[in-house]
C-alpha positions, 0 to 999 in steps of 0.5 A: 200270752207272747204277745202280752209279756213281749210288748210289756217287757219292751215297754218296761226295758225302753222306760228305763233305758230312757231314764237311765239315759236322761240322768246319764247325758249332759242336757239341760234340766227341763230336757233331763225331766221330761226324757224321765216323766216319758221313761216313768210313764213307759214303764208304767204303761208297759207293766200295766199292759202286761198284767191286763194281756195276761189277765185277758189271755188267762181268764179263757180256763179250758182245757182238753185232756187226753187220756188212755182211758178217755177223754177230760174237759175241763171248762171254767171249773166243771170237769167232764170225763167221757170214757172212749167207749162212751164216745161215737164220734168227734166233729166240728161244727162249721157254723160256729167252729166248736168241737162236738163230741157226741156220746152213745146212750143217753147222754147229751153231746158236749160242745166245746166252744171254737178257738185255738188250743195251744195253736192248735185250731178247732178243725184240726184238733177235732180231728186229731181227737177223733183219730185218738178216738178209733186208735182207742177203740182198737187199743193202740193209744199208749200210756 
């Protein structure tokens, strides 16, 4: 997200500065028109790259919510709640890099696609979630 916004805002600022410089300096009409055209193009490029970059970043709609009573997985509009006592283990599937929540009873396991979750890798997050599961089994999660 930072890259999309930083690149877009930098390009818009650069384009605006080029246009301002083209009108404030004493150059020939031909040079001023070329600089203004380049500035307008850079502003349009920056705005478009920010919009499309944010669209790409925000299209991935998935979230893991840790609560004191359980774990909530939100993926593309569907929400699944799992109580801590219904979760057998949380591990990483190294083949595909997915987080696997193994559940007790007749429930099927839940797989969350790999990637980064707010800067955390799937392996780190799986280990942290399994640690929270163990703490919850002893009633050690704080509200």
